[in-house]
C-alpha positions in Angstrom: 140.7 99.3 195.0 141.4 98.6 191.4 138.6 99.6 189.0 137.8 97.3 186.1 137.5 99.2 182.9 136.0 96.3 180.8 135.2 92.6 180.8 136.8 90.3 178.3 135.3 87.0 177.3 137.2 83.7 177.5 136.3 80.1 176.8 137.8 77.2 178.9 137.8 74.1 176.8 136.8 70.9 178.7 135.3 67.5 177.8 131.6 66.5 177.9 132.2 64.4 181.0 133.3 67.4 183.0 131.0 70.2 181.7 131.9 72.5 184.6 135.6 71.9 184.5 138.1 70.2 186.7 138.9 70.7 190.4 140.5 74.1 189.7 137.3 75.5 188.2 136.0 77.7 191.0 139.4 79.1 191.8 140.1 79.8 188.2 136.8 81.5 187.4 137.2 83.7 190.5 140.8 84.7 189.7 139.9 85.5 186.1 136.9 87.5 187.1 139.0 89.6 189.5 141.0 90.7 186.4 137.9 91.5 184.4 137.8 88.3 182.4 134.5 86.6 182.0 135.1 82.9 181.5 132.9 79.9 180.9 133.4 76.2 180.3 132.6 74.6 177.1 133.1 71.0 175.8 135.3 70.8 172.8 133.0 68.1 171.3 129.9 70.3 171.3 128.8 70.3 167.6 127.1 73.7 167.6 129.5 75.5 169.9 131.1 78.7 168.7 134.8 79.3 169.4 135.1 82.9 168.2 136.6 84.2 171.4 140.0 83.3 172.9 140.0 79.8 174.2 142.2 78.1 176.8 142.7 74.3 176.6 141.9 72.9 180.0 140.3 69.6 181.0 139.9 68.1 177.5 140.9 64.7 178.9 139.0 62.6 176.5 141.1 63.7 173.5 143.0 60.4 173.6 139.9 58.6 172.3 140.1 60.4 169.0 143.3 62.5 168.8 142.8 63.2 165.1 139.4 64.8 165.7 140.8 66.7 168.7 143.6 68.2 166.7 141.3 69.0 163.8 139.1 70.9 166.2 142.1 72.6 167.8 143.3 73.8 164.4 139.9 75.3 163.7 139.8 77.5 166.8 141.0 81.0 165.9 142.7 81.8 169.2 143.7 78.7 171.1 146.0 78.7 174.1 148.2 76.6 174.1 147.9 76.6 170.3 147.4 73.6 168.0 151.0 73.0 167.0 151.9 72.7 170.7 149.0 70.3 171.3 150.0 68.2 168.3 153.6 67.8 169.5 152.9 67.4 173.2 150.0 64.9 172.8 152.3 62.2 171.5 155.0 61.2 174.0 157.4 60.2 171.3 158.6 63.8 171.7 160.8 62.3 174.5 163.3 61.3 171.9 163.6 64.9 170.7 164.2 66.0 174.3 166.9 63.3 174.7 168.6 64.4 171.5 168.6 68.0 172.7 170.5 66.8 175.8 167.8 67.0 178.4 167.6 64.3 181.1 164.7 62.1 180.3 163.5 58.6 181.3 165.1 56.2 178.7 162.3 55.5 176.2 161.9 53.3 173.2 158.9 53.6 170.9 157.3 50.8 168.9 154.5 51.5 166.4 151.9 48.8 165.5 153.5 45.9 163.8 156.9 46.3 165.5 157.6 43.9 168.3 159.0 45.6 171.4 162.5 44.9 172.7 161.8 44.3 176.4 164.4 44.9 179.2 165.9 41.7 180.5 166.9 42.5 184.1 164.9 45.5 185.4 161.3 46.3 186.1 159.8 48.2 183.2 156.7 50.1 182.0 154.7 49.8 178.8 152.3 52.6 178.0 150.7 54.2 174.9 152.5 57.2 173.4 149.1 59.0 173.2 147.5 58.7 176.6 146.5 60.5 179.7 145.7 59.8 183.3 147.9 56.7 183.5 145.3 54.8 181.4 146.9 52.0 179.4 150.0 51.9 181.6 151.4 48.7 182.8 154.3 47.9 185.2 156.0 44.5 184.7 158.6 42.6 186.7 161.9 41.7 185.0 161.3 38.6 183.0 157.5 39.0 182.8 157.5 38.8 179.1 154.2 37.0 178.8 152.2 39.7 180.5 154.1 42.5 178.9 153.7 41.1 175.4 150.0 40.6 176.0 149.6 44.2 177.0 151.7 45.4 174.1 149.5 43.3 171.7 146.4 44.9 173.2 147.8 48.4 172.7 149.0 47.6 169.2 145.6 46.1 168.5 144.1 49.5 169.3 146.4 51.1 166.7 148.6 52.7 169.3 152.3 53.2 169.4 153.7 51.9 172.6 156.6 53.2 174.8 158.8 50.9 176.8 160.7 52.5 179.8 162.6 51.2 182.8 160.5 51.7 185.9 162.0 54.5 188.0 161.8 52.9 191.4 162.6 56.1 193.3 159.1 57.1 192.7 157.8 54.5 195.1 159.4 56.3 198.0 159.7 59.9 196.9 156.8 60.2 194.4 157.2 62.4 191.3 157.3 66.2 191.2 155.2 68.3 188.8 156.6 71.8 188.2 154.1 74.4 187.0 155.1 77.3 184.8 152.8 80.2 183.7 154.1 82.4 180.9 157.5 80.8 181.2 157.8 81.6 184.9 157.9 79.0 187.7 154.7 79.2 189.8 154.6 76.2 192.2 155.2 72.5 192.5 153.2 69.5 193.8 154.1 65.9 194.6 152.2 62.9 193.2 152.4 59.5 194.9 153.4 56.5 192.9 150.7 55.6 190.4 151.8 52.1 189.4 152.0 49.4 192.1 154.0 46.4 191.2 152.5 44.1 188.5 149.7 46.6 187.7 148.1 47.1 184.4 145.5 49.9 183.9 143.0 49.4 181.1 143.2 51.6 178.2 140.4 54.0 177.3 140.0 53.5 173.5 136.4 53.0 172.4 135.4 52.6 168.8 136.3 55.6 166.6 133.9 58.4 167.2 132.6 57.1 170.5 133.5 58.8 173.8 133.8 57.4 177.3 130.7 58.3 179.3 132.0 58.7 182.9 134.6 61.3 183.9 136.0 58.9 186.4 137.1 56.7 183.5 139.4 59.4 182.2 142.2 59.0 184.8 143.5 57.0 187.6 143.0 58.7 191.0 146.1 60.6 192.2 147.5 61.3 195.6 148.6 64.9 195.5 150.4 67.1 198.1 152.1 70.4 198.0 155.9 70.3 197.5 158.8 72.6 197.5 160.9 71.8 194.4 164.6 71.2 194.9 167.2 73.2 193.1 168.0 70.2 191.0 164.4 69.8 190.0 164.1 73.5 189.1 167.2 73.3 187.1 165.7 70.5 185.0 162.4 72.3 184.7 164.1 75.5 183.6 166.0 73.6 180.9 162.7 72.2 179.7 161.1 75.6 179.5 164.1 77.0 177.6 163.7 74.1 175.1 160.0 74.8 174.7 160.7 78.5 174.3 163.2 77.8 171.5 161.1 75.2 169.8 157.9 77.2 169.6 159.4 80.7 169.5 157.8 82.0 172.6 156.8 81.1 176.2 153.6 79.2 176.5 150.6 80.2 178.6 151.2 77.2 180.8 153.6 74.2 180.9 154.0 71.4 183.4 157.2 69.5 183.7 156.9 66.2 185.5 160.2 65.0 186.9 161.2 61.7 188.5 163.9 61.0 191.1 166.9 58.8 190.1 170.3 58.3 191.7 171.8 60.5 189.0 169.3 63.3 189.6 165.9 64.3 188.4 164.8 63.2 184.9 161.8 64.3 182.8 158.9 61.9 182.6 156.6 64.1 180.6 156.1 67.7 179.4 152.4 68.4 179.9 151.5 71.2 177.4 147.9 70.2 176.3 145.5 69.8 179.2 147.5 69.3 182.5 146.0 69.6 185.9 147.4 72.8 187.3 146.8 72.1 191.0 145.9 75.7 191.7 144.6 74.9 195.1 148.0 73.6 196.4 149.9 76.9 196.5 148.9 80.3 197.7 148.5 82.8 194.8 148.7 80.1 192.1 145.3 80.9 190.6 146.0 84.6 190.5 149.4 83.9 188.8 147.7 81.9 186.1 145.0 84.5 185.7 147.7 87.2 185.3 149.4 85.1 182.6 146.0 84.8 180.8 145.4 88.6 181.1 148.9 89.3 179.7 148.2 87.1 176.7 144.8 88.7 176.1 
């Protein structure tokens, strides 16, 4: 039996609505403990909390209510994984344009800041969502030609000061779902499938209270998901590996964790999002996933 020679301290950053972490909490604490790492959860918004030990961004799912405050906090943490420049870049989905320019396959995306009227698709279903958002909140799916409902939703998002994204709806998701590819330390760990989140003609309300206010119920942070284990296809892994290579080049190193969400199209998988801030890691859906993540943490420490 391996003998532990010392215990290292680690903070797992969460939100006040989930003080004990997300669904992976128990698995993660056990896996870290087996490697001599003593971890505890702490809300990033706690005013008197100390962050003088290495900190891993985890379930900070309320950051979309005040991204500026979140990024200021992230910049103040001496050792943050993934670090603040990554969180800043990944927390605004306008980065999809950068991925497209680099030649990665992405869902076609147009961004419209407040004050700029969106150019809506004429003949296909489409999605409007905030560029800074999580948990499908603020997302709307509109039928071709439903400009009244779409423009109303766009006005609501612009009224909250949000940049909005317009994308064609990837209808293959309705039958096949989307695939999330999990990478730890730049190495593929496992995949899961998520069922379609947006039924036809659905608009999820945005979570954007007054500046400085926070939502009070953890259930308000995300739309419930239907998750199952999945074996990623070769095509999906090829897209995921390209995304990880892009991340490695852009930030100069592999990240502690990355999640690449891909959607099925007739031309092959395309990237819907790169989750580098606070993604669910779905550690309970693949044998050894929690230990692989703990090993990646131990390697960084």
